[in-house]
C-alpha positions, 0 to 999 in steps of 0.5 A: 151719589145719594146724600151723606146723611139719611134718616127714617122719620116715623111716629113709631117708637123704636122701643115698640119694635121686636128683635127683627125691627118690626113695629108692634105698638098701637100706632095706626098705619094710616095718616090721621089727616091731622096733627101727626100728619102736620108734624111729618110735614113740619119735620120735612120743612125743618130738614129742608131749611137746614139743608138750604133747600127752597126748591125740589125736583119731582122724580119718577112721578106716578098716579093711581094705576090699574091696581091701587096698593094704598091702605086708603082709597085713591081719590079723583085727581090722585091728590093733586087737585089744587097743585096742578091743572086737571090734565096734570101739566107741570107734574112730570119727571124733572119739574121743579116745585117750591118746598110748600108744594113739595110738602103738599105732595108729601101730604098726598102720599101720606094719605095714599091718595094716588100720586107718588114721586121722589123729591130731590135736589141733585145730590144734596137732598131727597125726601120720599114716602114709603109704606105705612107712614114711613118717611125718608129724608136724606141730606148732605148736612147732618141736620142736627137741629132738624133731628131735634125739632122732629123729636120735639114734634113727637116723631122719631128720626132714626139715622139709617145708611140709606133709604130702601126706596132710594132710586136704583140708578144701576140698571135703567129699563130704558137707555135709548133716547128719542133723538133725531136718529130715532125719529128718522127711523120712525119716519122711514117706517111710516113712509112704507106707507103705513100707520103706527101706534104710539103709546106715550107714558107721560107719568107712571100709570098714565098714558096717551095713545096716538096713531102716527102717520107720515103727515101727523108725525111732527104734530104729535112730537110737538105735544109729547110730555117732557121725558115721556116713555115712548113705545111704538107698536104696529098699527091697530087692526080694522077687524075689531071683532077678531081682536075681541074674539082673540082676547085671552081667557085667563089674563089681563090686557091693555085694549086699545081702540079708535073710537068713532070720533077718531080719538084713541082710547084704552082700558086695562081689562081682565077676563071678567070684563070681556062682555062689558068691553064689547059694549064699550067699544061698539062702533070702534074703527080699529083695535088691538090688545097688548099683553101686560107682562113685560116678557110678552110685550114686543114693541117696535121701539122703546125709547124715552124723550131726552131733555132739550140739550139731548141728555136722557135724564129720566129714570124709567 
């Protein structure tokens, strides 16, 4: 259940909205990286304090993808530098962070720096950032003092029924857990014998690739990220030239290849980059191309990692 009391917090005066609720005032739709941004963060802190919240859970984290829709340019590190290590260890679905760290995550989102997530505390509190500096806070408390403080800060806290960015829990894309039964099915496939390609999506828009064999399966399992989305594909083909020649002329694809040093790499390319791709993958041992359109993707398995108690809590 979502929190009972929800507010939309913005710098946009409701008096400057038309009959459809569209803002037509003079405020900019990007962060000022200054006092207004600081006011947003102080407002969130006030709501968290009044709700008795000192830690928040990261849900559905993502980073900059193939296309960036932010109004500001994404930055190296997705705005997470200083909060998490360069490999983003600790930034995953279900990770708990302190309120100060959560506020820095909100700052990165207000600046469109690349990272995005929802921040929640079970059914009692939630905060997330929408488009154009719209901030949404939900609590199981009315937070009247926080609402008053938000107004003192020069912002507007408008009560709403629910956030338009609230998590959709009705129809999750993935409902099968990567349990022991799943891994036994994978092991049976590998015993053919054959090699399989594993796509590990550890954050939205962030993947690692592994070539699975019967010998390395347990080693790969040990390094998979918490709550990762796992997609198992047929293996790469050693005829790299044939894969390149078969690339579609009018759509983007994920191109995956094994580099000469044995690492698995991938890049998303469209038809304008085929020549550069040929140069990039020179010397590749094997490769494949995968469609981006969901209705054209037909993997062997599509599952998500459960928590250590066996419960699947991730919301892919």
